[in-house]
RODO-2510 file (C-alpha; in nm, 4 decimals, decimal comma):
residues 565
     n   res          X          Y          Z
     1     m   -13,9888     4,3601    -1,0560
     2     a   -13,7741     4,4664    -0,8477
     3     l   -13,5297     4,3448    -1,0958
     4     e   -13,6330     4,5600    -1,3512
     5     k   -13,4941     4,8455    -1,1325
     6     v   -13,1491     4,7006    -1,1049
     7     n   -12,8658     4,7797    -1,3614
     8     s   -12,6022     4,6977    -1,1138
     9     p   -12,5278     4,7012    -0,7082
    10     e   -12,5714     5,0757    -0,6784
    11     d   -12,9757     4,9945    -0,7872
    12     v   -12,9572     4,7529    -0,5288
    13     k   -12,8802     4,9952    -0,2322
    14     k   -13,1662     5,1645    -0,3451
    15     l   -13,4459     4,8950    -0,2934
    16     s   -13,6456     4,8742     0,0492
    17     r   -13,6307     4,5671     0,2567
    18     k   -13,9564     4,4088     0,1274
    19     e   -13,8220     4,5142    -0,2632
    20     l   -13,4765     4,3246    -0,1961
    21     k   -13,7324     3,9974    -0,0764
    22     e   -13,9085     4,0468    -0,4252
    23     l   -13,5574     4,0884    -0,5818
    24     a   -13,4967     3,7397    -0,4653
    25     k   -13,8101     3,6047    -0,6349
    26     d   -13,6885     3,7774    -0,9625
    27     v   -13,3267     3,6747    -0,9566
    28     r   -13,4548     3,3251    -0,9194
    29     k   -13,7453     3,3836    -1,1768
    30     a   -13,4310     3,4823    -1,4485
    31     l   -13,2132     3,2100    -1,3320
    32     l   -13,4940     2,9545    -1,4186
    33     n   -13,5449     3,1397    -1,7758
    34     r   -13,1774     3,0644    -1,8350
    35     l   -13,1112     2,7687    -1,6984
    36     t   -13,4241     2,5658    -1,8305
    37     k   -13,3359     2,6842    -2,1667
    38     i   -12,9708     2,6101    -2,2087
    39     g   -12,8837     2,4413    -1,8912
    40     g   -12,5784     2,4908    -1,6007
    41     h   -12,5344     2,5181    -1,2829
    42     i   -12,8421     2,4871    -1,0898
    43     g   -12,8358     2,4195    -0,7575
    44     p   -12,5432     2,6313    -0,6980
    45     n   -12,6849     2,9398    -0,7883
    46     f   -13,0574     2,8789    -0,6578
    47     g   -12,8997     2,8378    -0,3010
    48     m   -12,6917     3,1849    -0,3077
    49     v   -12,9439     3,4508    -0,4077
    50     e   -13,0328     3,6205    -0,0790
    51     v   -12,6601     3,5962     0,0225
    52     t   -12,5676     3,7537    -0,3186
    53     i   -12,8246     4,0294    -0,2902
    54     a   -12,7058     4,1443     0,0823
    55     l   -12,3400     4,1441    -0,0200
    56     h   -12,4139     4,3882    -0,2859
    57     y   -12,6768     4,5476    -0,0386
    58     v   -12,3779     4,6300     0,2021
    59     f   -12,0174     4,6332    -0,0402
    60     d   -11,9256     4,8728    -0,2726
    61     s   -11,8390     4,6392    -0,5638
    62     p   -11,5963     4,6719    -0,7773
    63     k   -11,4040     4,8427    -0,5165
    64     d   -11,4623     4,5869    -0,2246
    65     k   -11,3926     4,2945    -0,4230
    66     f   -11,5699     3,9626    -0,4612
    67     v   -11,3982     3,6359    -0,5369
    68     f   -11,6153     3,3056    -0,5950
    69     d   -11,4578     2,9705    -0,5328
    70     v   -11,5451     2,7558    -0,8561
    71     s   -11,7972     3,0029    -0,9936
    72     h   -12,0910     2,7994    -0,9647
    73     q   -12,2887     3,0273    -0,7615
    74     c   -12,2054     3,3591    -0,9543
    75     y   -12,5165     3,3739    -1,1447
    76     p   -12,6872     3,5818    -0,9052
    77     h   -12,3725     3,8053    -0,8960
    78     k   -12,3672     3,8376    -1,2468
    79     i   -12,7678     3,9280    -1,2850
    80     l   -12,7078     4,2132    -1,0374
    81     t   -12,3907     4,3275    -1,2105
    82     g   -12,5414     4,4756    -1,5368
    83     r   -12,5792     4,1207    -1,7088
    84     k   -12,9304     4,0453    -1,6231
    85     e   -13,0108     4,0227    -2,0349
    86     g   -12,7635     3,7013    -2,0283
    87     f   -13,0605     3,5773    -1,8417
    88     l   -13,3937     3,7253    -1,9602
    89     n   -13,3197     3,7578    -2,2751
    90     p   -13,1821     3,3986    -2,5267
    91     d   -13,0729     3,5765    -2,7875
    92     k   -12,8384     3,7240    -2,4829
    93     f   -12,7451     3,4020    -2,2890
    94     s   -12,4188     3,3401    -2,5209
    95     e   -12,2462     3,6582    -2,4603
    96     i   -12,2392     3,5629    -2,0532
    97     s   -12,0601     3,2494    -1,9285
    98     g   -12,1177     3,0472    -1,6905
    99     y   -11,8131     3,1781    -1,4485
   100     t   -11,6714     3,4600    -1,3458
   101     n   -11,4626     3,6935    -1,6068
   102     q   -11,3036     3,9795    -1,5884
   103     n   -11,3521     4,0323    -1,9648
   104     e   -11,7648     4,0614    -1,9041
   105     s   -11,7253     4,2883    -1,6232
   106     k   -11,5480     4,5196    -1,3806
   107     h   -11,7050     4,3293    -1,1095
   108     d   -11,5361     3,9997    -1,1431
   109     f   -11,1685     3,9461    -1,1027
   110     f   -11,0429     3,6633    -1,2048
   111     k   -11,1716     3,3596    -1,4807
   112     v   -11,2252     3,0472    -1,1860
   113     g   -11,3618     2,7440    -1,2948
   114     h   -11,1487     2,5112    -1,0478
   115     t   -11,2424     2,4660    -0,6895
   116     s   -11,0882     2,5331    -0,3647
   117     t   -10,9124     2,8512    -0,5008
   118     s   -11,1179     3,1342    -0,3513
   119     v   -10,8976     3,1917    -0,0497
   120     s   -10,5966     3,1624    -0,1511
   121     l   -10,6811     3,4365    -0,4469
   122     a   -10,8517     3,6598    -0,2079
   123     t   -10,5405     3,6905     0,0091
   124     g   -10,3162     3,8118    -0,2799
   125     l   -10,6099     4,1094    -0,3288
   126     a   -10,5477     4,1817     0,0447
   127     k   -10,2138     4,1762     0,0230
   128     a   -10,1980     4,4044    -0,2869
   129     r   -10,4270     4,6280    -0,0912
   130     d   -10,2212     4,6579     0,2221
   131     l    -9,8784     4,7259    -0,0102
   132     k   -10,0722     5,0052    -0,1592
   133     g   -10,1960     5,1510     0,1596
   134     d   -10,5807     5,0537     0,0269
   135     k   -10,8760     5,0282     0,2212
   136     e   -11,1133     4,7925     0,0567
   137     n   -11,2909     4,4708     0,1306
   138     i   -11,1693     4,1856     0,0231
   139     i   -11,4883     3,9032     0,0374
   140     a   -11,4245     3,5073    -0,0598
   141     i   -11,7333     3,3113    -0,1366
   142     i   -11,6592     2,9332    -0,0787
   143     g   -11,8401     2,6778    -0,0728
   144     d   -11,8453     2,3423     0,2317
   145     g   -11,7546     2,1134    -0,0967
   146     s   -11,4793     2,3560    -0,1714
   147     l   -11,3220     2,3244     0,1490
   148     s   -11,2298     1,9917     0,1175
   149     g   -10,9503     2,0644    -0,1062
   150     g   -10,6326     2,1546     0,0100
   151     e   -10,5673     2,4587    -0,1086
   152     a   -10,8614     2,6313     0,0909
   153     y   -10,6766     2,5236     0,3669
   154     e   -10,3548     2,6745     0,2589
   155     g   -10,5480     2,9908     0,1856
   156     l   -10,7084     2,9997     0,5113
   157     n   -10,4018     2,8955     0,7108
   158     n   -10,2173     3,2039     0,5298
   159     a   -10,5385     3,4305     0,5580
   160     s   -10,4977     3,4115     0,9168
   161     e   -10,1333     3,4839     0,9618
   162     q   -10,2050     3,8021     0,7227
   163     g   -10,4019     3,9228     0,9786
   164     t   -10,5735     4,2220     0,7971
   165     n   -10,9434     4,2576     0,6437
   166     m   -11,0562     3,9854     0,4880
   167     i   -11,4042     3,8556     0,4824
   168     i   -11,4486     3,4884     0,3798
   169     i   -11,7963     3,2974     0,3541
   170     a   -11,8771     2,9473     0,4108
   171     n   -12,1530     2,8886     0,2201
   172     d   -12,2601     2,5357     0,4096
   173     n   -12,5442     2,3931     0,2031
   174     d   -12,3979     2,0238     0,3843
   175     m   -12,3669     1,9297     0,0130
   176     s   -12,0919     1,8992    -0,2722
   177     i   -12,1488     1,7715    -0,6595
   178     a   -12,2292     1,4642    -0,4434
   179     e   -12,2214     1,3938    -0,0591
   180     n   -11,9800     1,5206     0,1386
   181     h   -11,6818     1,2814     0,2218
   182     g   -11,4054     1,3690     0,5553
   183     g   -11,4003     1,4279     0,8638
   184     l   -11,4395     1,8480     0,8261
   185     y   -11,7854     1,7461     0,8000
   186     k   -11,8492     1,6403     1,0962
   187     t   -11,7351     1,9490     1,2519
   188     l   -11,9397     2,1670     0,9827
   189     k   -12,2401     1,9501     1,1236
   190     e   -12,1462     1,9931     1,4690
   191     l   -12,1577     2,3627     1,4557
   192     r   -12,4640     2,3928     1,2466
   193     e   -12,6754     2,1638     1,5395
   194     t   -12,5003     2,4201     1,7970
   195     d   -12,5538     2,7575     1,6243
   196     g   -12,1849     2,7648     1,5725
   197     k   -12,1003     2,7353     1,9761
   198     s   -11,9628     2,3915     1,9321
   199     p   -11,5684     2,4260     2,0520
   200     n   -11,4388     2,1854     1,7760
   201     n   -11,4506     2,4767     1,5053
   202     l   -11,1783     2,4171     1,2528
   203     f   -11,2135     2,8230     1,1706
   204     k   -11,1135     2,8962     1,5040
   205     a   -10,8364     2,6605     1,5816
   206     l   -10,7019     2,8176     1,1996
   207     g   -10,7018     3,1700     1,4562
   208     l   -10,9652     3,2802     1,2284
   209     d   -11,2720     3,5370     1,4062
   210     y   -11,5938     3,3150     1,3537
   211     i   -11,9711     3,4538     1,2777
   212     y   -12,2149     3,1630     1,2231
   213     v   -12,5665     3,2389     1,0315
   214     k   -12,8257     3,0052     1,0906
   215     d   -13,0334     3,1251     0,7636
   216     g   -12,8738     3,2243     0,4889
   217     h   -13,1843     3,3152     0,3099
   218     d   -13,2889     3,5758     0,5736
   219     i   -13,2026     3,8861     0,3803
   220     d   -13,2548     4,1163     0,7010
   221     e   -12,9934     3,8871     0,9085
   222     l   -12,7213     3,8669     0,6340
   223     i   -12,7475     4,2318     0,6024
   224     k   -12,6946     4,3221     0,9451
   225     v   -12,4155     4,0463     0,9595
   226     f   -12,2619     4,1793     0,6786
   227     e   -12,2749     4,5657     0,8219
   228     s   -12,1413     4,4166     1,1294
   229     v   -11,8193     4,3056     0,9710
   230     k   -11,7616     4,5512     0,7022
   231     d   -11,4370     4,7354     0,7104
   232     i   -11,3292     4,4772     0,9783
   233     d   -10,9604     4,5001     1,0280
   234     h   -10,8726     4,1479     1,0665
   235     p   -11,0316     3,7814     0,9119
   236     v   -11,3217     3,6558     0,9486
   237     v   -11,5158     3,3720     0,8698
   238     l   -11,8775     3,4142     0,7983
   239     h   -12,0364     3,0604     0,8463
   240     i   -12,4037     3,0756     0,6332
   241     h   -12,6079     2,7638     0,6183
   242     t   -12,8038     2,7412     0,3120
   243     i   -13,0368     2,5419     0,1108
   244     k   -12,8705     2,4141    -0,2350
   245     g   -13,1245     2,4657    -0,4690
   246     k   -13,3623     2,6745    -0,2788
   247     g   -13,6562     2,7894    -0,4277
   248     l   -13,6972     2,4926    -0,6471
   249     p   -13,8865     2,1845    -0,4944
   250     f   -13,6981     1,8782    -0,7084
   251     a   -13,3545     2,0816    -0,6941
   252     e   -13,4034     2,1031    -0,2764
   253     t   -13,5017     1,7568    -0,2935
   254     d   -13,2799     1,5621    -0,5548
   255     k   -12,9309     1,7917    -0,5118
   256     e   -12,6644     1,5476    -0,6763
   257     p   -12,8692     1,5564    -1,0230
   258     w   -12,9562     1,9178    -0,9851
   259     h   -12,6178     2,0054    -0,8907
   260     y   -12,5318     2,0666    -1,2862
   261     n   -12,8288     2,0024    -1,5637
   262     a   -12,9071     1,9882    -1,8882
   263     p   -13,1996     2,2097    -2,0055
   264     f   -13,5561     2,1611    -1,8302
   265     d   -13,9186     2,1616    -1,7613
   266     a   -13,9541     2,4266    -1,4747
   267     a   -14,2719     2,2734    -1,3713
   268     t   -14,1655     1,8825    -1,3527
   269     g   -13,8200     1,9174    -1,3634
   270     e   -13,8251     1,6843    -1,6630
   271     v   -13,5249     1,7033    -1,8251
   272     k   -13,5579     1,8274    -2,2302
   273     v   -13,2605     1,6336    -2,3765
   274     k   -13,2578     1,2919    -2,3204
   275     s   -12,9645     1,0521    -2,4264
   276     g   -13,1750     0,8224    -2,5813
   277     g   -13,0221     0,5460    -2,4177
   278     k   -12,6858     0,5971    -2,6068
   279     e   -12,3975     0,4073    -2,4325
   280     n   -12,1567     0,6187    -2,2339
   281     y   -11,8080     0,4937    -2,1048
   282     s   -11,9466     0,6414    -1,7463
   283     n   -12,2007     0,4549    -1,7328
   284     l   -12,0109     0,0864    -1,9041
   285     t   -11,7181     0,1958    -1,6577
   286     g   -11,9487     0,1582    -1,3177
   287     e   -12,0685    -0,1496    -1,4655
   288     y   -11,7409    -0,3192    -1,5470
   289     l   -11,6175    -0,2018    -1,2067
   290     l   -11,8925    -0,3429    -0,9583
   291     k   -11,8297    -0,6523    -1,1149
   292     k   -11,4559    -0,6924    -1,0786
   293     m   -11,5150    -0,5913    -0,7238
   294     e   -11,7477    -0,8831    -0,6789
   295     q   -11,4644    -1,0976    -0,7886
   296     d   -11,1827    -0,9421    -0,6152
   297     p   -11,1810    -0,7258    -0,2900
   298     k   -10,8790    -0,5746    -0,3521
   299     v   -11,0571    -0,3410    -0,6538
   300     v   -11,1170     0,0074    -0,5170
   301     a   -11,2681     0,2801    -0,7129
   302     i   -11,1958     0,6036    -0,6291
   303     s   -11,3037     0,9825    -0,6901
   304     s   -11,2418     1,3454    -0,6391
   305     g   -11,5574     1,4249    -0,6069
   306     t   -11,7315     1,3461    -0,9187
   307     p   -11,8322     0,9957    -0,8074
   308     t   -12,0558     0,9920    -1,2091
   309     v   -11,7589     1,0051    -1,4037
   310     l   -11,7127     0,6718    -1,3213
   311     g   -12,0374     0,5759    -1,3289
   312     f   -12,0966     0,5038    -0,9601
   313     t   -12,4291     0,6578    -0,9213
   314     p   -12,5767     0,6319    -0,5410
   315     e   -12,6832     0,2873    -0,6023
   316     r   -12,4004     0,1804    -0,7151
   317     r   -12,1674     0,3828    -0,4640
   318     a   -12,3991     0,1638    -0,2039
   319     k   -12,3247    -0,1644    -0,4032
   320     a   -11,9119    -0,0988    -0,3701
   321     g   -11,9392    -0,0059    -0,0060
   322     k   -11,5980     0,0233     0,1064
   323     q   -11,4508    -0,0823    -0,2526
   324     f   -11,5875     0,2800    -0,3027
   325     v   -11,3577     0,6092    -0,1969
   326     d   -11,5000     0,9317    -0,2691
   327     v   -11,1888     1,1601    -0,1323
   328     g   -11,3638     1,4940    -0,1625
   329     i   -11,2679     1,7828    -0,4085
   330     a   -10,9056     1,6789    -0,3516
   331     e   -10,7500     1,5412    -0,6807
   332     e   -10,3669     1,5707    -0,5389
   333     h   -10,4806     1,3375    -0,2250
   334     a   -10,6454     1,0871    -0,5000
   335     v   -10,3366     0,9976    -0,6581
   336     a   -10,1274     0,9756    -0,3446
   337     l   -10,4366     0,7716    -0,2364
   338     s   -10,4052     0,5464    -0,5395
   339     s   -10,0399     0,4874    -0,5271
   340     g   -10,0495     0,3907    -0,1123
   341     i   -10,2924     0,1867    -0,2167
   342     a   -10,1267    -0,0051    -0,5017
   343     a    -9,7952    -0,0003    -0,2801
   344     n    -9,9673    -0,2223    -0,0303
   345     g   -10,1149    -0,4900    -0,2480
   346     g   -10,4446    -0,3076    -0,3448
   347     k   -10,6064    -0,2417    -0,6669
   348     p   -10,6972     0,1534    -0,7020
   349     v   -10,8986     0,2643    -0,9807
   350     y   -10,8782     0,6404    -0,9814
   351     g   -11,1689     0,8341    -1,2359
   352     v   -11,1093     1,1923    -1,3493
   353     f   -11,1928     1,4550    -1,5667
   354     s   -10,8920     1,5614    -1,8157
   355     t   -10,9139     1,8963    -1,6825
   356     f   -10,8582     1,8417    -1,3288
   357     i   -10,6040     1,5756    -1,3440
   358     q   -10,3820     1,8749    -1,4359
   359     r   -10,4284     1,9842    -1,0489
   360     t   -10,1827     1,6683    -0,9641
   361     y    -9,8842     1,6398    -1,2083
   362     d    -9,6689     1,6891    -0,8420
   363     q    -9,8458     1,3252    -0,7202
   364     l    -9,8425     1,2314    -1,0410
   365     s    -9,4241     1,2574    -1,1081
   366     q    -9,3364     1,2320    -0,6986
   367     d    -9,5655     1,0271    -0,5391
   368     l    -9,6819     0,7672    -0,8016
   369     c    -9,4654     0,7473    -1,1039
   370     i    -9,1099     0,7912    -0,9086
   371     n    -9,2227     0,5003    -0,7153
   372     n    -9,3712     0,3299    -0,9718
   373     n    -9,6773     0,1671    -0,8234
   374     p    -9,9256    -0,0058    -1,0434
   375     a   -10,2295     0,2409    -0,9845
   376     v   -10,4538     0,2723    -1,2713
   377     i   -10,6056     0,6520    -1,3893
   378     l   -10,9384     0,6602    -1,6183
   379     v   -10,8959     1,0118    -1,7850
   380     f   -11,2564     1,1292    -1,8922
   381     m   -11,3243     1,4051    -2,1379
   382     g   -11,0196     1,4581    -2,2729
   383     g   -10,9404     1,6459    -2,5953
   384     m   -11,0579     1,9325    -2,7872
   385     t   -11,4285     1,8197    -2,8514
   386     g   -11,4693     1,7419    -2,4513
   387     m   -11,5633     2,0590    -2,2101
   388     n   -11,5182     2,3661    -2,4124
   389     d   -11,4881     2,6420    -2,1393
   390     i   -11,1894     2,8184    -2,0705
   391     t   -11,1615     2,6884    -1,6890
   392     h   -11,2311     2,3309    -1,7633
   393     l   -11,0239     2,2547    -2,0712
   394     g   -10,9271     1,9182    -2,1569
   395     y   -10,6884     1,8976    -2,4170
   396     f   -10,3394     1,8978    -2,1611
   397     d   -10,3544     1,5771    -2,0280
   398     e   -10,1357     1,4044    -2,3171
   399     q    -9,8462     1,6575    -2,2140
   400     i    -9,8895     1,5822    -1,8494
   401     l    -9,9503     1,1945    -1,8331
   402     g    -9,7560     1,1231    -2,1441
   403     n    -9,3997     1,2366    -2,0706
   404     i    -9,3614     1,1634    -1,6684
   405     p    -9,0843     0,8734    -1,6607
   406     n    -9,2569     0,5073    -1,6016
   407     m    -9,6215     0,6065    -1,6466
   408     v    -9,7915     0,4136    -1,9481
   409     y   -10,0581     0,6004    -2,1033
   410     l   -10,3063     0,4127    -2,3227
   411     s   -10,5319     0,5736    -2,6007
   412     p   -10,7935     0,3271    -2,7196
   413     t   -10,9826     0,3230    -3,0143
   414     s   -11,2850     0,0961    -2,9233
   415     r   -11,5122    -0,0282    -2,6528
   416     e   -11,2978    -0,3578    -2,6834
   417     e   -10,9918    -0,2241    -2,6562
   418     y   -11,0469     0,0570    -2,4072
   419     f   -11,1956    -0,2557    -2,1798
   420     a   -10,8791    -0,5031    -2,2302
   421     m   -10,6320    -0,2022    -2,1521
   422     l   -10,8585    -0,1722    -1,8517
   423     e   -10,8276    -0,4941    -1,7451
   424     w   -10,5040    -0,5178    -1,8192
   425     g   -10,4084    -0,1903    -1,5980
   426     i   -10,5542    -0,3734    -1,2896
   427     e   -10,4162    -0,6960    -1,3255
   428     q   -10,0433    -0,6067    -1,3893
   429     q    -9,8191    -0,4939    -1,1364
   430     s    -9,5065    -0,3352    -1,3459
   431     h    -9,6294     0,0344    -1,3992
   432     p    -9,8784     0,3101    -1,3433
   433     v   -10,1087     0,3155    -1,6018
   434     a   -10,3468     0,5995    -1,7264
   435     i   -10,5677     0,5766    -1,9799
   436     r   -10,7205     0,8030    -2,2365
   437     v   -11,0989     0,7411    -2,2086
   438     p   -11,2843     0,7716    -2,5552
   439     m   -11,5374     1,0630    -2,6104
   440     n   -11,7912     0,7938    -2,7923
   441     v   -11,8414     0,4492    -2,7763
   442     v   -11,7427     0,2667    -3,0597
   443     t   -11,7806    -0,1163    -3,1279
   444     s   -11,5291    -0,2656    -3,3302
   445     g   -11,5969    -0,6601    -3,2898
   446     e   -11,2752    -0,7324    -3,2642
   447     e   -11,1368    -0,9557    -2,9949
   448     i   -10,8449    -0,8019    -2,7807
   449     k   -10,6068    -0,9546    -2,5866
   450     p   -10,5533    -0,7624    -2,2528
   451     d   -10,2053    -0,7458    -2,2625
   452     f    -9,9817    -0,4501    -2,3512
   453     s    -9,6624    -0,5454    -2,1558
   454     e    -9,5023    -0,5030    -2,4791
   455     l    -9,4659    -0,1476    -2,4402
   456     n    -9,5324     0,1119    -2,7075
   457     k    -9,6400    -0,1290    -2,9763
   458     y    -9,8616     0,0332    -3,2705
   459     v   -10,0720    -0,1530    -3,4929
   460     i   -10,0493    -0,1405    -3,8353
   461     a   -10,4428    -0,1830    -3,9071
   462     e   -10,3966    -0,1622    -4,2923
   463     t   -10,0984    -0,1684    -4,5042
   464     g    -9,9980     0,0985    -4,7771
   465     n    -9,7319     0,2626    -4,8882
   466     d    -9,6037     0,6196    -4,9715
   467     v    -9,8320     0,8108    -4,6781
   468     a    -9,8655     0,6656    -4,2936
   469     i   -10,1220     0,7944    -4,1015
   470     i   -10,1362     0,7388    -3,7630
   471     g   -10,4327     0,8153    -3,5438
   472     l   -10,4262     0,8085    -3,1855
   473     g   -10,7251     0,7363    -2,9974
   474     d   -11,0846     0,8751    -3,0942
   475     y   -10,8452     1,0197    -3,4232
   476     y   -10,7745     0,6762    -3,5240
   477     h   -11,1532     0,6586    -3,6768
   478     l   -11,0513     1,0364    -3,8497
   479     g   -10,7316     0,8877    -3,9647
   480     k   -10,9525     0,6390    -4,1695
   481     e   -11,1864     0,9189    -4,2848
   482     v   -10,8332     1,0206    -4,4506
   483     k   -10,7208     0,7272    -4,5546
   484     e   -11,0087     0,6567    -4,7812
   485     l   -11,0388     0,9956    -4,9016
   486     l   -10,6736     0,9955    -5,0591
   487     k   -10,7659     0,6647    -5,1640
   488     e   -11,0882     0,8676    -5,3591
   489     k   -10,9429     1,1732    -5,4554
   490     a   -10,5712     1,0950    -5,5326
   491     g   -10,5222     0,7152    -5,5992
   492     m   -10,3765     0,7029    -5,3108
   493     n   -10,3355     0,3346    -5,0598
   494     a   -10,1968     0,4871    -4,7097
   495     t   -10,0634     0,3092    -4,4565
   496     l   -10,3055     0,3016    -4,1358
   497     i   -10,1711     0,2810    -3,7664
   498     n   -10,3090     0,2729    -3,4156
   499     p   -10,0297     0,3739    -3,2128
   500     r   -10,2473     0,2994    -2,8858
   501     f    -9,9558     0,4238    -2,6700
   502     i    -9,9333     0,8153    -2,5904
   503     s    -9,6065     0,7665    -2,3560
   504     g    -9,3717     0,6282    -2,5945
   505     i    -9,3265     0,5126    -3,0030
   506     d    -9,2407     0,1938    -3,1498
   507     e    -8,9295     0,2505    -3,3271
   508     e    -8,9267    -0,0841    -3,4817
   509     v    -9,2954     0,0624    -3,6467
   510     l    -9,1462     0,3716    -3,7591
   511     e    -8,8008     0,2520    -3,8873
   512     k    -9,0220     0,0222    -4,1260
   513     l    -9,2152     0,2562    -4,2767
   514     k    -8,8996     0,4588    -4,4079
   515     e    -8,8321     0,1505    -4,6617
   516     n    -9,1146     0,2591    -4,8578
   517     h    -9,3024     0,5829    -4,7130
   518     k    -9,2231     0,9686    -4,7908
   519     l    -9,4657     1,1146    -4,5524
   520     v    -9,6146     1,0486    -4,1807
   521     i    -9,9462     1,2182    -4,0914
   522     t   -10,0087     1,2123    -3,6725
   523     l   -10,3557     1,3184    -3,5822
   524     e   -10,4391     1,3733    -3,2298
   525     s   -10,7020     1,5348    -3,0305
   526     a   -10,4592     1,7585    -2,8269
   527     l   -10,2276     2,0300    -2,8509
   528     i    -9,9419     1,9295    -3,0933
   529     d    -9,6839     2,1429    -2,8905
   530     g    -9,5422     1,8367    -2,6476
   531     g    -9,7387     1,5611    -2,7644
   532     f    -9,7883     1,2785    -2,9304
   533     g    -9,7087     1,3669    -3,2484
   534     e    -9,3924     1,5580    -3,1805
   535     k    -9,2404     1,2144    -3,0641
   536     v    -9,2717     1,0771    -3,4156
   537     t    -9,1364     1,4001    -3,5888
   538     r    -8,8219     1,3798    -3,3374
   539     y    -8,7718     1,0437    -3,4392
   540     y    -8,7629     1,0921    -3,7720
   541     g    -8,5561     1,4373    -3,7449
   542     t    -8,2104     1,3355    -3,8968
   543     s    -8,3964     1,1164    -4,1638
   544     n    -8,5611     1,1978    -4,4871
   545     m    -8,9159     1,1417    -4,3936
   546     k    -9,1436     1,4148    -4,3965
   547     v    -9,3678     1,4440    -4,1062
   548     m    -9,6950     1,6498    -4,0628
   549     n    -9,8680     1,6945    -3,7072
   550     f   -10,2417     1,7894    -3,6801
   551     g   -10,3965     1,9250    -3,3185
   552     g   -10,4399     2,2241    -3,1637
   553     k   -10,2232     2,4760    -3,1415
   554     k   -10,0706     2,5958    -2,8221
   555     s   -10,3598     2,8314    -2,6748
   556     l   -10,6207     2,8579    -2,4593
   557     l   -10,8745     2,8076    -2,7253
   558     t   -11,2560     2,7295    -2,6349
   559     e   -11,4007     2,6928    -3,0042
   560     f   -11,2291     2,4420    -3,2841
   561     p   -11,3298     2,4945    -3,6208
   562     q   -11,5101     2,1819    -3,7846
   563     k   -11,2914     2,1257    -4,1296
   564     k   -11,5147     1,9517    -4,3957
   565     y   -11,3234     1,7491    -4,6819
***
């Protein structure tokens, strides 16, 4: 095995061209070893093997600095930079994250997990280099999917003006997480079909030098091109055509589900972790919205590069036709687009992961809420038990969405409540409405009227005394458990409240609690600082009521202790 000889980039440089090709096979075997056991980003990493080997063969990492966009394609880089045991030895898997991390290795420079950032970050590295009078190469690696994000354009635009050494590798596999969307991709297609000779060239239009590489899996050609631009004195784009999932037949054929997947059988591609038919809100939401679209042509579902978060599989996307819009990986545009649709009488529903909604704060406040347009935003995987990598935390949405004037942010506790809120949000015309989609599908059996126009109205589910428990969203069910424990252990009959609204408080209910309660407990799956519970605490600030807020502390936590009562 050639990989046995490689413990650092210096070892890559010692290999013959034949051994480099053997190394590519070994790297894919190492990828397969890890991914079949714990899952991860599959297609992007299999497609970047030869490019990464050639980079380390030609350039001198870590003096020459590589910046990976999103980090979906950084596994081969990790294998070649002293971290191969994190792919070969199951006992070491947990030591290596799925994203670049400077705490892991001197060959990484940023913790990165959101898209379209690499060129901007690289221009910063290049500017600091120039200010210091240093001479290293700065290399940004960005996929064609990431080029749909606005920051990618901003970075390219600035790199052109900066005018010094910067090498931008545009890894073009004609695929985002799902299919690409936007006029940019017609341009990339023309460039691929003309071997880079089409006059319709975005990169040249921005004043950047440009080289096209037809086969991004030809190590010899890649080395030749990389050597030709090493130590270049101006910015250049290397447009490299690769195959997503290269070397893994089912990932090459069916690219969308193999962007990221759970553990699977290496021979058949059969996923080992089965859902067991368990219901999830993504699928239920897609089913609901498709029916809603059939009834009302003004309803439109919007995705920013992650259509299945809304349950819009390829089949549902085809059925929805023009009533489904994927804007590419451009969350800011998705919010502004939603506001524009709502302003002109449409009924937009934008589905987004909590970790990505934080990219849109300006559009939420400026484009949407100042104009008070009735768009609906569905926030998935919000809370402390959703995504848990430091680059994909989902517990900031309460603070972002819950504190902007005019925004109504709802947190349902059950399937019935969720769909009542969604129905109301689509049909009402008074406010922008966001809904924090629960993590687990809980059926209450209640019939919920789809009317939440009386804003900030809490539901007193069970009346007691002395102690009131206000459990928000998913944590309402934790509140029920706490109530039973208080009854069992302390003989207390606590009041249980479902607040439903993150963005406001029910002063009437809170005031009434003063009559026969001494303590109010708030439970939320979010940071306490600036969250829902602090609104309750602030209301009681001048009274004798004691308040205890439970949630996460202000920290970039990736693991949460599970407390047993």
